[in-house]
Backbone as CSV, one residue per row, in Angstrom:
resi,resn,N_x,N_y,N_z,CA_x,CA_y,CA_z,C_x,C_y,C_z
1,MET,-61.396,-19.015,15.955,-60.770,-17.877,15.418,-59.649,-17.541,16.398
2,LEU,-59.849,-17.645,17.689,-58.728,-17.476,18.681,-57.656,-18.328,18.344
3,LYS,-57.908,-19.610,17.997,-56.930,-20.674,17.801,-56.169,-20.392,16.647
4,LYS,-56.835,-19.822,15.606,-56.123,-19.319,14.338,-55.104,-18.364,14.489
5,ILE,-55.592,-17.282,15.354,-54.779,-16.152,15.639,-53.430,-16.600,16.576
6,PHE,-53.673,-17.574,17.386,-52.544,-18.040,18.317,-51.621,-18.956,17.357
7,LEU,-52.111,-19.615,16.305,-51.172,-20.344,15.434,-50.349,-19.307,14.555
8,ILE,-50.995,-18.371,14.013,-50.383,-17.396,13.181,-49.277,-16.706,14.055
9,PHE,-49.580,-16.194,15.313,-48.576,-15.632,16.241,-47.278,-16.548,16.445
10,SER,-47.751,-17.877,16.879,-46.660,-18.802,17.046,-45.686,-19.010,15.891
11,LEU,-46.292,-18.990,14.648,-45.353,-19.120,13.349,-44.534,-17.920,13.250
12,VAL,-44.962,-16.734,13.468,-44.298,-15.628,13.255,-43.168,-15.448,14.356
13,PHE,-43.356,-15.815,15.535,-42.375,-15.786,16.621,-41.306,-16.932,16.231
14,PHE,-41.754,-18.094,15.730,-40.824,-19.127,15.359,-39.840,-18.767,14.215
15,LEU,-40.443,-17.987,13.223,-39.571,-17.628,12.067,-38.740,-16.551,12.498
16,ALA,-39.033,-15.636,13.374,-38.370,-14.566,13.867,-37.061,-15.075,14.737
17,SER,-37.423,-16.155,15.482,-36.381,-16.833,16.337,-35.340,-17.381,15.350
18,CYS,-35.814,-18.143,14.294,-34.882,-18.804,13.507,-34.074,-17.904,12.688
19,SER,-34.698,-16.698,12.247,-33.855,-15.740,11.475,-32.717,-15.170,12.367
20,LYS,-33.157,-14.970,13.734,-31.985,-14.440,14.541,-31.023,-15.428,14.757
21,GLU,-31.309,-16.608,15.005,-30.133,-17.756,15.101,-29.425,-18.003,13.938
22,ASN,-30.111,-17.800,12.827,-29.186,-18.038,11.609,-28.460,-16.949,11.027
23,ASN,-28.663,-15.797,11.682,-27.851,-14.458,11.338,-26.838,-14.034,12.340
24,PRO,-25.541,-14.571,12.086,-24.615,-14.453,13.210,-24.222,-12.925,13.524
25,ILE,-24.423,-11.972,12.379,-24.166,-10.622,12.675,-25.126,-10.085,13.695
26,GLN,-26.405,-10.540,13.735,-27.328,-10.071,14.853,-27.028,-10.646,16.217
27,SER,-26.705,-11.952,16.195,-26.499,-12.711,17.472,-25.142,-12.516,18.052
28,GLY,-24.150,-12.044,17.204,-22.951,-11.848,17.675,-22.205,-10.470,17.375
29,VAL,-21.062,-10.232,17.398,-20.317,-8.964,17.114,-19.361,-9.203,15.954
30,SER,-19.592,-8.234,15.146,-18.650,-8.295,13.928,-17.701,-7.255,13.901
31,VAL,-16.440,-7.544,13.788,-15.191,-6.821,13.866,-14.424,-7.057,12.659
32,LYS,-13.986,-5.920,11.844,-13.010,-6.053,10.781,-11.687,-5.855,11.313
33,ASP,-10.724,-6.786,10.950,-9.419,-6.561,11.323,-8.702,-5.769,10.329
34,ASP,-7.337,-5.564,10.454,-6.584,-4.644,9.571,-6.185,-5.317,8.305
35,LEU,-6.523,-6.513,8.053,-6.352,-7.108,6.638,-7.666,-7.058,6.005
36,GLY,-8.690,-6.556,6.534,-9.989,-6.413,5.917,-10.900,-7.619,6.080
37,THR,-10.291,-8.602,6.962,-11.243,-9.709,7.314,-12.253,-9.455,8.292
38,ILE,-13.368,-9.976,8.113,-14.553,-9.735,9.022,-14.559,-10.926,9.967
39,HIS,-14.569,-10.628,11.301,-14.703,-11.727,12.144,-16.153,-11.695,12.854
40,ILE,-16.846,-12.643,13.098,-18.113,-12.645,13.843,-17.757,-13.539,15.132
41,PHE,-18.087,-12.634,16.156,-17.889,-13.188,17.548,-19.120,-13.481,18.178
42,ASN,-19.728,-14.785,18.119,-20.957,-15.096,18.794,-20.884,-15.210,20.320
43,LYS,-19.696,-15.279,20.796,-19.364,-15.461,22.218,-18.134,-14.807,22.456
44,ILE,-17.827,-14.371,23.813,-16.536,-13.614,24.054,-15.464,-14.792,24.207
45,PRO,-14.352,-14.396,23.518,-13.247,-15.471,23.698,-12.819,-15.640,25.087
46,GLN,-12.448,-16.780,25.496,-12.119,-17.007,26.875,-10.561,-17.302,27.011
47,ARG,-9.926,-17.688,25.950,-8.547,-18.052,25.839,-7.850,-17.330,24.756
48,ILE,-6.905,-16.426,24.926,-6.233,-15.761,23.824,-4.767,-15.792,23.888
49,ILE,-4.196,-15.570,22.807,-2.696,-15.508,22.690,-2.446,-14.225,21.852
50,THR,-1.389,-13.561,22.336,-0.941,-12.328,21.690,0.563,-12.459,21.210
51,LEU,0.815,-12.331,19.890,2.085,-12.560,19.418,2.904,-11.139,19.098
52,ALA,2.567,-10.140,19.891,3.452,-8.857,19.786,3.177,-8.064,21.073
53,PRO,4.212,-7.447,21.537,4.409,-6.900,22.901,3.144,-5.732,22.854
54,ASN,3.022,-4.926,21.796,2.089,-3.808,21.795,0.630,-4.425,22.166
55,LEU,0.362,-5.594,21.658,-1.049,-6.368,21.679,-1.169,-6.770,23.170
56,THR,-0.121,-7.345,23.658,-0.010,-7.745,25.084,-0.479,-6.626,26.014
57,GLU,0.180,-5.469,25.730,-0.035,-4.304,26.576,-1.515,-3.813,26.538
58,MET,-2.075,-3.803,25.316,-3.483,-3.614,25.122,-4.507,-4.440,25.881
59,ILE,-3.991,-5.659,25.998,-4.905,-6.617,26.757,-4.910,-6.336,28.069
60,TYR,-3.577,-6.018,28.699,-3.660,-5.674,30.200,-4.255,-4.307,30.568
61,ASP,-4.108,-3.508,29.527,-4.638,-2.043,29.742,-6.122,-2.091,29.815
62,LEU,-6.747,-3.051,29.008,-8.197,-3.145,29.163,-8.741,-4.077,30.030
63,GLY,-7.781,-4.742,30.899,-8.257,-5.595,32.152,-8.610,-6.828,31.598
64,LEU,-8.043,-7.434,30.570,-8.297,-8.807,29.937,-7.356,-9.762,30.205
65,GLU,-6.342,-9.486,31.136,-5.261,-10.431,31.259,-5.684,-11.790,31.743
66,ASN,-6.753,-11.931,32.486,-7.330,-13.189,32.863,-7.714,-14.126,31.764
67,LYS,-7.762,-13.663,30.543,-8.085,-14.499,29.424,-6.745,-14.815,28.467
68,LEU,-5.500,-14.179,28.907,-4.399,-14.314,28.298,-3.644,-15.721,28.633
69,VAL,-3.526,-16.558,27.682,-2.879,-17.761,28.009,-1.521,-18.034,27.433
70,GLY,-1.132,-17.147,26.544,0.173,-17.217,25.985,0.518,-15.778,25.273
71,ASN,1.945,-15.610,25.237,2.466,-14.478,24.571,3.836,-14.612,24.273
72,THR,4.686,-13.612,23.756,6.061,-13.825,23.283,7.124,-13.525,24.339
73,LEU,8.265,-13.790,24.025,9.376,-13.666,24.927,9.745,-12.249,25.076
74,TYR,9.249,-11.335,24.248,9.567,-9.861,24.260,8.285,-9.123,24.869
75,CYS,7.331,-9.953,25.407,6.081,-9.162,26.063,6.579,-9.096,27.516
76,ASN,7.175,-7.984,27.861,7.698,-7.757,29.278,6.996,-6.646,29.901
77,TYR,5.974,-6.145,29.475,5.187,-5.075,30.131,3.674,-5.258,29.951
78,PRO,3.103,-5.182,31.121,3.632,-4.988,32.524,4.339,-6.231,33.017
79,ASP,4.833,-5.990,34.098,5.697,-7.082,34.742,4.971,-8.483,34.701
80,ALA,3.604,-8.523,35.013,2.900,-9.672,35.134,3.065,-10.465,33.635
81,ALA,3.083,-9.777,32.535,3.229,-10.322,31.296,4.175,-11.181,31.008
82,GLN,5.411,-11.087,31.769,6.514,-12.021,31.698,6.195,-13.457,32.328
83,LYS,5.306,-13.475,33.105,4.790,-14.825,33.606,3.907,-15.591,32.944
84,ILE,3.476,-15.010,31.757,2.430,-15.824,30.904,3.399,-16.896,30.080
85,GLU,2.665,-17.929,29.750,3.365,-18.974,28.967,3.826,-18.385,27.600
86,LYS,5.170,-18.600,27.422,5.801,-18.065,26.121,5.672,-19.109,24.979
87,VAL,5.217,-18.483,23.821,4.913,-19.396,22.660,5.866,-19.107,21.482
88,GLY,7.007,-18.265,21.714,8.021,-17.961,20.810,8.338,-16.557,20.932
89,ASN,9.026,-16.115,19.770,9.333,-14.678,19.683,8.464,-14.096,18.458
90,LEU,8.772,-12.958,17.923,7.976,-12.261,16.931,7.914,-13.110,15.691
91,LEU,9.017,-13.642,15.284,9.251,-14.373,13.900,9.131,-15.889,14.136
92,THR,9.583,-16.508,15.231,9.610,-17.931,15.422,8.500,-18.312,16.447
93,VAL,7.463,-19.002,15.953,6.366,-19.402,16.889,6.244,-20.863,17.100
94,ASN,6.118,-21.276,18.212,5.941,-22.654,18.760,4.473,-23.164,18.416
95,PHE,4.079,-23.598,17.291,2.676,-23.944,17.038,2.194,-25.065,17.829
96,GLU,3.072,-26.000,18.113,2.685,-27.121,19.029,2.174,-26.657,20.387
97,LYS,2.973,-25.734,20.849,2.665,-25.210,22.192,1.283,-24.366,22.101
98,ILE,1.163,-23.738,20.999,-0.109,-22.862,20.826,-1.301,-23.673,20.754
99,VAL,-1.245,-24.741,19.928,-2.282,-25.711,19.696,-2.584,-26.305,21.275
100,SER,-1.594,-26.693,22.023,-1.787,-27.223,23.372,-2.435,-26.312,24.325
101,LEU,-2.513,-24.965,23.950,-3.132,-24.117,24.915,-4.490,-23.755,24.545
102,LYS,-4.941,-24.426,23.290,-6.369,-24.307,22.980,-6.862,-22.865,22.917
103,PRO,-6.215,-22.105,22.135,-6.876,-20.678,22.077,-8.108,-20.520,21.367
104,ASP,-8.917,-19.551,21.775,-10.118,-19.255,20.983,-9.717,-18.248,19.929
105,LEU,-8.661,-17.395,20.259,-8.346,-16.298,19.412,-6.830,-16.039,19.636
106,VAL,-6.216,-15.789,18.385,-4.782,-15.241,18.520,-4.721,-14.008,17.773
107,PHE,-4.069,-13.049,18.492,-3.818,-11.755,17.839,-2.406,-11.722,17.482
108,ILE,-2.288,-11.179,16.101,-0.833,-11.035,15.452,-0.761,-9.597,14.894
109,THR,0.413,-9.253,14.440,0.519,-8.026,13.792,1.135,-8.190,12.240
110,VAL,0.948,-7.214,11.521,1.488,-7.298,10.164,2.927,-7.154,10.010
111,GLU,3.597,-6.266,10.827,4.932,-5.952,10.780,5.794,-6.955,11.577
112,GLY,5.232,-7.395,12.884,6.022,-8.208,13.666,5.962,-9.750,13.337
113,ASN,4.787,-10.192,12.721,4.691,-11.609,12.367,4.667,-11.829,10.847
114,THR,4.896,-13.096,10.382,5.070,-13.449,9.056,3.742,-14.024,8.452
115,LYS,3.772,-13.916,7.162,2.696,-14.398,6.351,2.669,-15.988,6.482
116,GLU,3.768,-16.686,6.740,3.949,-18.034,6.893,3.123,-18.439,8.180
117,THR,3.302,-17.472,9.336,2.685,-17.695,10.536,1.178,-17.673,10.473
118,TYR,0.745,-16.755,9.756,-0.635,-16.539,9.403,-1.285,-17.761,8.621
119,ASP,-0.460,-18.180,7.686,-1.002,-19.315,6.772,-1.126,-20.601,7.617
120,LYS,-0.091,-20.802,8.533,-0.051,-21.966,9.305,-1.378,-22.028,10.409
121,PHE,-1.580,-20.823,10.874,-2.737,-20.766,11.883,-4.004,-21.111,11.157
122,SER,-4.019,-20.603,9.871,-5.235,-20.918,9.033,-5.499,-22.393,8.834
123,GLN,-4.352,-23.061,8.528,-4.295,-24.376,8.285,-4.696,-25.268,9.469
124,LEU,-4.409,-24.793,10.641,-4.662,-25.343,11.943,-6.102,-24.971,12.434
125,GLY,-6.790,-24.179,11.645,-8.169,-23.782,12.014,-8.278,-22.907,13.275
126,ILE,-7.093,-22.139,13.541,-7.150,-21.255,14.658,-7.590,-19.866,14.199
127,GLU,-8.423,-19.246,14.966,-8.877,-17.924,14.381,-7.803,-16.931,14.627
128,ILE,-7.476,-16.076,13.685,-6.392,-15.134,13.842,-6.931,-13.721,13.580
129,PHE,-6.696,-12.780,14.583,-7.047,-11.357,14.341,-5.813,-10.675,14.014
130,VAL,-5.809,-9.847,12.821,-4.554,-9.193,12.513,-4.649,-7.792,12.620
131,SER,-3.541,-7.129,13.361,-3.552,-5.677,13.705,-2.428,-5.119,12.891
132,ASN,-2.602,-3.848,12.482,-1.479,-3.218,11.749,-1.531,-1.672,12.090
133,PRO,-1.239,-1.392,13.463,-1.221,-0.046,13.821,0.015,0.836,13.415
134,ARG,-0.152,1.587,12.331,1.026,2.239,11.945,1.094,3.709,12.538
135,ASP,-0.042,4.197,13.046,-0.043,5.574,13.518,-1.056,5.449,14.829
136,PHE,-1.152,6.745,15.305,-2.133,6.898,16.458,-3.462,6.387,16.239
137,GLU,-3.967,6.893,14.961,-5.414,6.280,14.599,-5.535,4.974,14.504
138,GLY,-4.349,4.191,13.938,-4.203,2.745,13.862,-4.215,2.217,15.259
139,ILE,-3.604,2.776,16.137,-3.558,2.215,17.687,-4.926,2.221,18.171
140,LYS,-5.603,3.505,18.000,-6.920,3.515,18.691,-7.966,2.636,17.967
141,LYS,-7.675,2.271,16.635,-8.659,1.372,15.830,-8.408,-0.075,16.565
142,THR,-7.228,-0.546,16.793,-6.995,-1.961,17.181,-7.487,-2.036,18.623
143,TYR,-7.292,-0.908,19.402,-7.556,-0.988,20.829,-9.288,-1.038,20.941
144,LEU,-9.952,-0.309,19.977,-11.373,-0.298,20.007,-11.910,-1.686,19.380
145,ASP,-11.223,-2.141,18.601,-11.432,-3.506,17.975,-11.520,-4.591,19.153
146,ILE,-10.444,-4.533,19.963,-10.398,-5.386,21.115,-11.524,-5.219,22.052
147,GLY,-11.863,-3.979,22.316,-12.932,-3.531,23.224,-14.314,-4.069,22.599
148,LYS,-14.477,-4.012,21.289,-15.738,-4.680,20.775,-15.730,-6.142,20.914
149,ILE,-14.648,-6.767,20.620,-14.637,-8.219,20.733,-15.005,-8.848,22.062
150,PHE,-14.510,-8.087,23.148,-14.798,-8.472,24.469,-15.920,-7.675,25.188
151,ARG,-16.711,-6.974,24.442,-18.042,-6.335,24.861,-17.680,-5.280,25.855
152,ILE,-16.467,-4.691,25.824,-16.160,-3.465,26.704,-15.783,-2.211,25.792
153,GLU,-16.660,-2.041,24.847,-16.463,-0.855,23.845,-16.360,0.333,24.650
154,ASP,-17.388,0.592,25.589,-17.367,1.888,26.246,-16.245,2.100,27.081
155,ALA,-15.659,1.087,27.655,-14.449,1.110,28.549,-13.143,1.545,27.534
156,ALA,-13.242,1.020,26.413,-12.217,1.386,25.419,-12.211,2.711,24.957
157,LYS,-13.349,3.223,24.619,-13.654,4.573,24.310,-13.376,5.639,25.387
158,PHE,-13.605,5.256,26.540,-13.196,6.128,27.660,-11.701,6.309,27.670
159,LYS,-10.951,5.159,27.615,-9.536,5.375,27.623,-8.981,6.254,26.451
160,ILE,-9.588,5.882,25.378,-9.148,6.677,24.129,-9.318,8.084,24.248
161,ALA,-10.427,8.574,24.822,-10.751,9.956,25.039,-9.771,10.544,25.900
162,LYS,-9.344,9.875,26.911,-8.172,10.316,27.766,-6.881,10.603,26.946
163,TRP,-6.595,9.603,26.123,-5.396,9.673,25.296,-5.518,10.895,24.239
164,ASP,-6.640,11.085,23.688,-6.844,12.249,22.848,-6.656,13.557,23.496
165,SER,-7.070,13.606,24.847,-6.947,14.826,25.715,-5.541,15.252,25.797
166,ILE,-4.749,14.153,26.223,-3.188,14.402,26.397,-2.720,14.775,25.138
167,ILE,-2.884,14.281,23.887,-2.450,14.698,22.693,-2.779,16.007,22.342
168,THR,-3.993,16.387,22.383,-4.542,17.622,22.112,-3.913,18.800,23.009
169,LYS,-3.787,18.502,24.223,-3.174,19.520,25.296,-1.606,19.706,24.868
170,THR,-0.997,18.583,24.494,0.580,18.730,24.232,0.639,19.401,22.947
171,ALA,-0.138,19.052,21.972,-0.087,19.956,20.641,-0.318,21.370,20.721
172,VAL,-1.187,21.710,21.704,-1.528,23.206,21.880,-0.311,23.740,22.592
173,LEU,0.227,23.181,23.615,1.291,23.683,24.381,2.534,23.794,23.536
174,SER,2.679,22.852,22.570,3.865,23.009,21.722,3.814,24.250,20.871
175,LYS,2.829,24.690,20.592,2.722,25.953,19.639,3.417,27.197,20.206
176,ASP,3.507,27.063,21.689,4.173,28.314,22.364,5.620,28.240,22.167
177,PHE,6.317,27.293,21.436,7.619,27.212,21.345,8.023,27.336,19.750
178,PRO,9.287,27.786,19.471,9.643,27.856,18.133,9.858,26.342,17.533
179,THR,9.527,26.221,16.109,9.676,24.856,15.640,11.131,24.576,15.505
180,ARG,11.577,23.325,16.037,12.954,22.899,15.906,12.975,21.600,15.091
181,SER,14.003,21.260,14.407,14.187,20.122,13.635,14.768,18.936,14.637
182,ALA,14.345,17.700,14.190,14.781,16.626,15.014,14.976,15.357,14.110
183,MET,15.752,14.422,14.608,16.048,13.107,13.971,15.736,12.100,15.051
184,PHE,14.927,11.125,14.683,14.630,9.998,15.572,15.287,8.846,15.040
185,ILE,16.425,8.376,15.783,17.158,7.188,15.230,16.428,5.905,15.755
186,VAL,16.292,5.031,14.837,15.797,3.781,15.157,16.935,2.715,15.370
187,ASP,17.906,2.859,14.614,19.136,2.016,14.805,20.276,2.758,14.394
188,LEU,21.316,2.702,15.403,22.566,3.693,15.156,23.485,2.936,14.192
189,LYS,23.503,1.595,14.096,24.555,1.059,13.022,23.860,-0.265,12.576
190,PRO,23.330,-0.446,11.333,23.522,0.556,10.323,22.414,1.693,10.654
191,LEU,22.652,2.985,10.169,21.900,4.096,10.573,20.449,4.063,9.862
192,MET,19.513,3.870,10.713,18.076,3.863,10.193,17.333,4.847,11.205
193,ILE,16.513,5.815,10.406,15.753,6.861,11.253,14.334,6.731,10.802
194,ALA,13.511,7.464,11.607,12.020,7.353,11.351,11.675,8.303,10.252
195,GLY,10.794,7.966,9.267,10.273,8.741,8.318,9.059,9.414,8.612
196,GLY,8.402,10.097,7.724,7.237,11.040,8.036,6.002,10.102,8.236
197,LYS,5.883,8.941,7.698,4.647,8.318,7.734,4.763,7.013,8.965
198,THR,5.201,7.429,10.040,5.563,6.507,11.136,4.820,7.014,12.443
199,PHE,4.436,6.349,13.422,3.941,6.816,14.620,5.182,7.434,15.457
200,LEU,6.360,7.055,14.984,7.403,7.811,15.821,7.500,9.235,15.302
201,ASN,7.149,9.504,14.021,7.134,10.900,13.417,5.980,11.719,14.298
202,GLU,4.909,11.056,14.602,3.788,11.553,15.283,4.320,12.119,16.724
203,PHE,5.079,11.369,17.382,5.660,11.904,18.669,6.295,13.243,18.527
204,MET,7.203,13.327,17.361,7.812,14.626,17.149,6.909,15.766,16.828
205,ALA,5.863,15.361,15.866,4.984,16.463,15.275,4.145,16.957,16.455
206,THR,3.677,16.130,17.247,2.870,16.564,18.304,3.590,17.443,19.301
207,CYS,4.845,17.193,19.506,5.683,17.963,20.391,6.368,19.212,19.690
208,GLY,5.902,19.533,18.466,6.230,20.702,17.750,7.610,20.587,17.020
209,LEU,8.077,19.332,16.825,9.345,19.141,16.213,9.256,18.706,14.665
210,LYS,10.128,19.255,13.769,10.108,19.040,12.520,10.995,17.835,12.180
211,ASN,10.380,16.785,11.780,11.219,15.577,11.349,12.179,15.839,10.093
212,ILE,13.455,15.712,10.197,14.399,15.919,9.050,14.078,14.813,7.936
213,ALA,13.466,13.818,8.233,13.134,12.806,7.254,11.811,12.746,6.964
214,ALA,11.038,13.787,7.249,9.593,13.823,6.907,9.322,13.624,5.323
215,ASP,10.201,13.993,4.634,10.024,13.895,3.095,10.283,12.490,2.496
216,SER,10.788,11.611,3.234,11.202,10.373,2.700,9.976,9.620,2.401
217,PRO,10.121,8.820,1.203,8.853,7.915,0.813,8.942,6.684,1.520
218,VAL,9.981,6.322,2.260,10.268,5.148,3.054,9.969,5.496,4.419
219,ASN,9.328,4.571,5.043,8.803,4.634,6.496,10.116,4.747,7.383
220,TYR,11.169,3.934,7.201,12.380,4.067,7.952,13.439,3.947,6.988
221,PRO,13.853,5.225,6.598,14.896,5.347,5.606,16.397,4.994,6.276
222,MET,17.265,4.701,5.410,18.683,4.609,5.837,19.507,5.778,5.225
223,PHE,19.584,6.777,6.039,20.303,7.979,5.446,21.793,7.814,5.736
224,SER,22.566,8.461,4.751,24.046,8.302,4.925,24.473,9.229,5.965
225,ARG,25.558,9.104,6.598,26.034,10.099,7.639,26.314,11.395,7.142
226,GLU,26.640,11.527,5.818,26.859,12.774,5.238,25.474,13.550,5.132
227,GLU,24.484,12.839,4.839,23.171,13.440,4.689,22.647,13.943,6.019
228,ILE,23.074,13.348,7.052,22.633,13.876,8.524,23.359,15.284,8.782
229,LEU,24.616,15.177,8.296,25.433,16.535,8.470,24.857,17.550,7.585
230,LYS,24.232,17.342,6.506,23.680,18.247,5.625,22.348,18.904,6.319
231,ARG,21.488,17.824,6.889,20.315,18.374,7.420,20.328,18.893,8.906
232,ASP,21.413,18.571,9.529,21.741,19.156,10.736,20.705,19.343,11.751
233,PRO,20.214,18.227,12.358,18.952,18.480,13.260,19.398,19.067,14.581
234,ASP,18.173,19.988,15.141,18.509,20.582,16.403,18.567,19.565,17.538
235,TYR,17.698,18.576,17.282,17.669,17.501,18.274,17.791,16.130,17.784
236,ILE,18.322,15.244,18.657,18.583,13.786,18.156,17.786,13.004,19.224
237,ILE,16.824,12.222,18.887,16.182,11.321,19.854,16.613,9.870,19.553
238,ILE,16.885,9.153,20.535,17.406,7.842,20.342,16.796,6.814,21.372
239,PRO,16.266,5.767,21.078,15.931,4.757,22.054,17.082,4.194,22.892
240,SER,16.893,3.905,24.105,18.132,3.486,24.787,17.667,2.397,25.856
241,ASP,18.659,1.443,25.903,18.490,0.318,26.973,19.203,0.597,28.116
242,GLY,19.683,1.889,28.238,20.517,2.256,29.447,22.034,2.424,29.129
243,GLU,22.356,1.920,27.987,23.826,1.911,27.646,24.352,3.125,26.669
244,GLU,23.299,3.637,26.031,23.739,4.630,24.983,24.055,5.924,25.747
245,ASN,25.050,6.733,25.099,25.378,8.024,25.583,26.005,8.729,24.393
246,ILE,26.147,10.069,24.568,26.493,10.928,23.483,27.888,10.386,22.898
247,SER,28.743,9.971,23.987,30.203,9.556,23.487,30.133,8.407,22.624
248,LYS,29.016,7.496,22.797,28.912,6.341,21.903,28.491,6.704,20.571
249,ILE,27.663,7.821,20.389,27.259,8.389,19.075,28.410,9.025,18.356
250,LYS,29.258,9.793,19.061,30.462,10.385,18.480,31.457,9.566,18.164
251,ASN,31.531,8.399,18.845,32.621,7.315,18.556,32.112,6.651,17.344
252,THR,30.789,6.434,17.121,30.276,5.700,15.980,30.445,6.635,14.739
253,TYR,30.119,8.015,14.924,30.155,8.875,13.807,30.870,10.165,14.311
254,PRO,32.288,10.113,14.142,33.074,11.247,14.768,32.718,12.644,14.270
255,GLU,32.475,12.588,12.864,31.942,13.944,12.273,30.759,14.613,12.809
256,TRP,29.959,13.776,13.474,28.632,14.213,13.941,28.965,15.182,15.023
257,ALA,30.086,15.378,15.617,30.508,16.291,16.669,30.074,17.825,16.205
258,GLN,30.011,17.966,14.895,29.670,19.218,14.282,28.144,19.543,14.321
259,LEU,27.330,18.507,14.533,25.816,18.701,14.553,25.324,19.599,15.666
260,LYS,24.310,20.494,15.381,23.746,21.349,16.449,23.420,20.443,17.662
261,ALA,22.781,19.378,17.461,22.134,18.573,18.416,23.192,18.098,19.421
262,ILE,24.478,17.724,18.868,25.643,17.364,19.650,26.261,18.360,20.470
263,LYS,26.540,19.508,19.653,27.187,20.658,20.282,26.422,21.266,21.344
264,ASN,25.085,21.269,21.179,24.057,21.891,22.274,23.660,20.860,23.275
265,ASN,24.166,19.641,23.141,23.807,18.603,24.106,22.228,18.406,24.195
266,ASN,21.716,18.500,22.904,20.228,18.321,22.715,20.113,16.769,22.034
267,VAL,20.666,15.822,22.941,20.399,14.350,22.549,19.469,13.774,23.733
268,ILE,18.412,13.295,23.146,17.364,12.867,24.164,17.290,11.272,24.065
269,PHE,17.671,10.646,25.128,17.591,9.095,25.216,16.268,8.728,25.757
270,VAL,15.505,8.027,25.062,14.226,7.541,25.573,14.040,6.013,25.765
271,ASN,13.238,5.722,26.601,12.990,4.268,26.921,12.474,3.521,25.580
272,ARG,13.280,2.451,25.160,13.048,1.885,23.883,11.617,1.221,23.845
273,ASP,11.268,0.584,24.908,9.971,-0.188,24.863,8.807,0.826,24.897
274,LEU,8.941,1.895,25.569,7.874,2.911,25.794,7.614,3.554,24.394
275,TYR,8.713,3.802,23.555,8.524,4.503,22.346,8.350,3.805,21.118
276,SER,8.841,2.443,21.178,8.853,1.595,19.996,7.609,0.753,19.669
277,ARG,6.657,0.799,20.754,5.471,-0.134,20.639,4.345,0.798,20.221
278,PRO,3.677,0.560,19.280,2.402,1.209,18.918,1.284,0.795,19.594
279,GLY,1.244,1.190,20.876,0.252,0.538,21.852,-0.473,1.682,22.747
280,PRO,-0.926,1.201,23.998,-1.635,2.118,24.743,-0.871,3.093,25.570
281,ARG,0.475,2.965,25.483,1.417,3.838,26.147,1.768,4.979,25.239
282,PHE,1.129,5.178,23.890,1.506,6.272,23.032,1.459,7.573,23.760
283,ALA,0.243,8.015,24.148,0.042,9.292,24.809,1.171,9.462,25.993
284,GLU,1.591,8.409,26.716,2.581,8.543,27.804,3.781,8.773,27.247
285,ALA,4.208,8.333,26.028,5.465,8.646,25.403,5.475,10.067,24.846
286,VAL,4.400,10.576,24.430,4.308,12.003,23.847,4.383,12.855,25.023
287,ASN,3.657,12.636,26.066,3.915,13.483,27.334,5.330,13.503,27.801
288,ASP,5.960,12.317,27.873,7.440,12.103,28.288,8.222,12.980,27.368
289,LEU,8.123,12.978,25.932,8.961,13.682,25.221,8.865,15.101,25.367
290,PHE,7.542,15.553,25.464,7.299,17.064,25.676,7.983,17.540,26.959
291,THR,7.836,16.753,27.986,8.453,17.075,29.272,9.981,17.093,29.215
292,ARG,10.479,16.264,28.482,11.984,16.254,28.310,12.348,17.366,27.419
293,LEU,11.731,18.003,26.350,11.995,19.069,25.643,11.806,20.309,26.445
294,HIS,10.816,20.390,27.363,10.302,21.509,28.040,10.150,21.289,29.409
295,PRO,11.041,20.910,30.277,10.906,20.492,31.669,10.260,21.394,32.563
296,LEU,10.234,22.631,32.183,9.646,23.624,33.201,8.254,23.994,32.731
297,LYS,7.742,23.481,31.656,6.422,23.785,31.237,5.270,23.007,31.860
298,LYS,5.452,21.852,32.171,4.320,21.069,32.718,4.492,21.059,34.210
């Protein structure tokens, strides 16, 4: 009788073990990327490549840089990222070099990388995780996805809570000031500005600014210079590499000297990398913009 019970127990244990081994969702981690592809990670990736600066910044911010074996020429933050093996820029990828680095996982973005790049990786049998953070929620989703993949989800959630606290505080403080209109210039020539469905718009909205292009159905519309005169923003925000100044704007569009932002010297030059990357420095950029708008408030 005891022998029979032992055999039954052994059989149940064996079946349970087989079930666990054959079910990757139970034995690994399941994460859905921004293309809707479900990835099962049965072990933590040890060799990764990032093909966009914002993704590189996330890897460093989460303390995973020891697993980073390759990134792009544009991955310049933090400084240590510049020393990582370069595998191309955003659009041109050196597949031979990537294969030689033997990555377990490659992170790419929808807007920064091409479908051809994605297809090539698929042909090579390299696992690709696709990110598409178009707004603050998207940034947090990608950050948390990376945290799940590397089994540091709690650390990612802790960082995200700190970001949320900064954003909430800034939004509350912004209510103490009258609403002003603003234009975020993405490119001066040809003239391209940020629309209402972009993370750049969220910088302005959180700081209490009304985007003059918020009604555009296009993420980054190309307004005519006459339309800008018509909408006449109170502030102009423009990314800078250290060379831009108000004179350059007026020389490019002389009639803009009539704009309120120009006449009142309300042109804010911001760090291009800090503001243009949907990554872990989003809250830092929001805080920077608020401080520039209201230097005596914080």
